[in-house]
Backbone bond lengths (Angstrom), bond angles and torsions (degrees), N, CA, C in turn:
res aa  C-N    CA-C-N  psi(-1)  N-CA   C-N-CA  omega(-1)  CA-C   N-CA-C  phi
1 D - - - 1.466 - - 1.528 109.67 -
2 S 1.325 116.44 152.29 1.463 119.79 -177.46 1.523 110.24 -79.06
3 V 1.320 115.09 157.67 1.466 120.81 179.85 1.524 109.92 -58.29
4 A 1.325 117.37 -40.66 1.465 121.07 -176.92 1.522 112.49 -63.34
5 S 1.331 117.63 -28.41 1.455 119.11 -176.45 1.522 113.16 -86.29
6 R 1.300 117.24 -9.10 1.462 119.19 -179.13 1.522 110.92 -74.72
7 G 1.321 115.88 142.73 1.459 120.44 176.59 1.517 110.59 -85.64
8 L 1.326 115.18 174.05 1.470 119.67 -179.86 1.522 112.22 -63.03
9 G 1.336 116.96 -32.30 1.467 119.57 177.57 1.516 111.06 -60.36
10 D 1.343 115.76 -40.84 1.467 120.07 177.89 1.516 111.19 -66.03
11 V 1.333 115.76 -39.39 1.475 119.72 176.82 1.528 108.67 -57.91
12 Y 1.333 115.27 -44.91 1.462 119.30 -179.27 1.510 112.78 -66.08
13 K 1.341 117.22 -40.68 1.471 119.39 178.50 1.517 110.08 -62.86
14 R 1.330 117.30 -43.23 1.471 121.08 178.79 1.522 111.01 -61.39
15 Q 1.335 116.41 -38.70 1.466 120.22 -177.63 1.530 111.63 -81.00
16 G 1.343 116.28 -9.87 1.461 119.68 -177.60 1.523 112.92 70.01
17 L 1.330 116.79 25.32 1.461 120.40 -178.14 1.518 109.95 -96.63
18 S 1.290 116.45 152.39 1.463 121.93 178.45 1.519 109.68 -80.05
19 T 1.323 116.50 140.42 1.464 120.23 175.34 1.528 110.26 -100.13
20 A 1.311 117.43 10.85 1.467 121.26 -172.68 1.525 114.21 -87.78
21 V 1.300 118.56 20.09 1.458 119.61 -178.57 1.525 110.32 -95.24
22 V 1.325 119.74 -95.34 1.463 120.37 172.36 1.529 106.61 -112.98
23 S 1.318 116.00 164.63 1.464 119.05 -178.22 1.527 110.71 -66.77
24 N 1.338 115.27 160.58 1.461 119.88 175.30 1.525 110.38 -59.88
25 K 1.335 117.12 -35.31 1.467 120.07 179.67 1.526 110.45 -65.05
26 Q 1.329 117.55 -42.61 1.469 119.85 178.73 1.532 110.67 -63.72
27 A 1.322 116.65 -41.95 1.470 120.40 177.98 1.532 109.62 -63.34
28 A 1.331 116.49 -44.68 1.469 121.10 178.97 1.524 110.85 -60.80
29 D 1.336 116.66 -42.28 1.469 120.61 179.56 1.530 110.91 -61.44
30 K 1.333 116.65 -40.57 1.476 120.33 178.30 1.522 110.80 -61.78
31 I 1.344 115.77 -43.08 1.469 120.22 -177.89 1.531 110.27 -71.58
32 L 1.337 117.26 -44.48 1.470 120.32 -178.84 1.526 112.01 -64.88
33 A 1.332 117.07 -25.57 1.471 120.66 177.05 1.533 111.25 -64.45
34 L 1.334 117.13 -15.73 1.470 121.60 -179.05 1.531 112.67 -85.83
35 V 1.332 116.99 -11.41 1.468 120.76 179.02 1.525 107.87 -66.29
36 P 1.359 117.53 135.86 1.468 119.03 178.85 1.535 111.65 -51.31
37 E 1.317 115.41 141.42 1.467 122.39 -176.18 1.524 111.44 -54.41
38 G 1.318 115.22 133.32 1.460 121.16 176.26 1.521 115.00 89.11
39 W 1.326 118.18 -15.78 1.470 120.11 -176.52 1.514 112.20 -67.59
40 I 1.333 117.86 -44.80 1.473 120.19 -177.58 1.529 109.88 -61.61
41 E 1.335 116.94 -37.87 1.461 121.34 -179.70 1.529 112.27 -65.23
42 K 1.331 117.26 -21.11 1.472 120.77 179.05 1.528 111.95 -75.53
43 I 1.330 117.06 -18.99 1.462 120.87 178.80 1.529 107.35 -74.95
44 P 1.334 117.38 130.40 1.473 118.21 179.58 1.535 110.81 -51.87
45 F 1.321 115.84 135.28 1.461 122.23 -172.90 1.529 112.91 -51.42
46 F 1.343 116.56 -42.31 1.465 120.08 -173.50 1.530 113.27 -69.44
47 V 1.322 119.19 -14.23 1.480 120.82 176.42 1.530 112.25 -116.36
48 R 1.327 117.08 -1.53 1.472 121.34 -173.32 1.535 112.41 -59.13
49 K 1.330 117.21 -49.71 1.467 120.85 -177.41 1.529 110.08 -62.09
50 H 1.331 116.46 -45.08 1.465 121.18 179.24 1.532 110.66 -60.67
51 S 1.314 116.82 -46.70 1.467 119.55 -175.83 1.531 111.86 -67.91
52 T 1.336 117.19 -38.80 1.468 118.15 179.04 1.526 110.78 -70.64
53 T 1.339 117.64 -38.18 1.469 121.29 177.78 1.521 110.15 -62.68
54 K 1.332 117.27 -45.98 1.470 121.28 179.65 1.528 110.92 -62.59
55 T 1.327 117.10 -37.35 1.462 120.77 178.76 1.529 110.44 -64.19
56 I 1.319 117.17 -44.31 1.467 120.98 179.22 1.531 110.04 -65.38
57 E 1.333 117.70 -41.80 1.467 120.43 177.69 1.530 110.67 -61.24
58 R 1.323 116.31 -39.64 1.466 120.74 178.57 1.534 110.75 -63.12
59 I 1.322 116.58 -43.12 1.467 120.32 178.08 1.527 110.32 -64.62
60 A 1.335 116.68 -43.79 1.477 120.61 -179.92 1.525 110.88 -59.67
61 E 1.317 115.80 -37.89 1.458 120.22 -177.73 1.532 112.53 -79.66
62 Q 1.322 117.10 -43.45 1.467 120.59 -175.29 1.526 113.14 -83.66
63 Y 1.333 116.89 -24.94 1.478 121.30 -177.60 1.532 109.24 -132.22
64 P 1.343 117.60 61.11 1.473 119.48 -174.21 1.527 113.57 -59.40
65 E 1.325 117.33 -31.67 1.472 119.45 -179.26 1.529 110.94 -69.44
66 L 1.333 117.77 -37.60 1.465 120.53 176.95 1.523 110.60 -71.88
67 Y 1.325 116.75 -38.96 1.463 119.89 178.50 1.530 109.65 -63.62
68 A 1.314 116.96 -38.81 1.472 120.88 178.55 1.530 110.72 -60.60
69 V 1.322 117.05 -37.20 1.476 120.69 177.44 1.535 109.31 -65.58
70 A 1.341 117.16 -41.10 1.473 120.78 178.30 1.529 111.36 -64.18
71 K 1.316 116.89 -26.87 1.468 121.50 179.72 1.529 112.36 -74.88
72 K 1.326 117.26 -15.30 1.463 119.64 -179.38 1.523 110.39 -76.83
73 E 1.330 115.45 150.58 1.462 121.45 176.89 1.528 110.45 -57.43
74 G 1.322 116.33 149.13 1.462 120.90 172.49 1.516 114.03 88.33
75 E 1.325 113.66 -174.19 1.465 121.63 -177.62 1.525 111.11 -69.54
76 L 1.330 114.70 155.05 1.464 119.65 173.89 1.527 108.85 -72.91
77 P 1.343 117.63 135.57 1.470 118.77 173.25 1.535 109.71 -61.43
78 E 1.321 116.97 150.81 1.470 121.06 -173.50 1.531 113.27 -54.91
79 K 1.324 118.02 -45.75 1.472 121.18 -177.26 1.531 110.57 -59.17
80 E 1.323 116.64 -50.45 1.468 120.85 -178.73 1.526 111.07 -68.69
81 R 1.330 116.91 -36.78 1.470 120.67 178.49 1.532 109.66 -59.79
82 E 1.330 116.44 -44.83 1.468 119.64 -178.72 1.532 111.62 -69.35
83 E 1.332 117.06 -37.58 1.470 119.90 176.28 1.529 109.92 -62.38
84 L 1.330 116.30 -47.85 1.465 120.49 179.48 1.525 111.65 -64.47
85 R 1.338 117.20 -37.41 1.474 120.67 178.15 1.537 109.78 -59.97
86 K 1.319 117.07 -44.45 1.469 120.56 179.67 1.531 110.73 -65.66
87 I 1.330 116.61 -44.85 1.473 120.95 -178.67 1.531 110.53 -60.79
88 I 1.326 116.85 -51.24 1.472 118.75 -175.55 1.525 111.41 -70.17
89 T 1.330 117.41 -33.93 1.468 120.06 176.67 1.526 109.92 -65.11
90 D 1.336 116.78 -41.76 1.471 120.49 178.04 1.530 111.47 -63.27
91 I 1.342 116.78 -43.70 1.467 120.44 179.24 1.535 109.79 -62.10
92 F 1.335 116.74 -47.35 1.466 120.09 -179.99 1.524 111.03 -63.03
93 S 1.330 118.33 -41.76 1.477 121.37 178.38 1.523 110.30 -58.68
94 E 1.325 115.21 -46.81 1.469 121.48 -178.86 1.534 110.32 -61.64
95 K 1.328 116.97 -46.80 1.473 121.16 -178.03 1.528 111.26 -68.32
96 M 1.328 117.07 -40.85 1.465 120.32 -179.08 1.526 110.44 -65.83
97 E 1.348 116.22 -38.56 1.452 119.86 177.72 1.529 109.98 -66.26
98 K 1.339 116.35 -45.61 1.468 121.59 -179.79 1.521 111.61 -57.40
99 H 1.334 116.83 -39.89 1.464 121.75 -177.29 1.527 112.90 -97.58
100 N 1.340 115.17 10.86 1.462 121.23 176.00 1.535 112.77 56.47
101 I 1.345 115.44 44.66 1.468 121.33 176.90 1.519 107.11 -100.33
102 K 1.319 117.17 122.75 1.480 120.95 -177.53 1.505 111.03 -100.68
């Protein structure tokens, strides 16, 4: 199967990480909360869920150590929060520019 078709559980199994901390949705919510205010609402509603899910999957795959921190209970530590804020802001900027979303 292709890398793109694998779910987050498969990413975790490959990385040998435990999924027993917080749910993927809770981790995703923590990361998506770092997107600059109003940006997610600019994504057309009918593709919003798909685009945010794909963004989180991309972060989980490309930055497994940061995603693992997001999977832990509680707030994100400042260092990781700022790293994730930059990563997700860059991804959203790139995608919004590509799709001509202002």
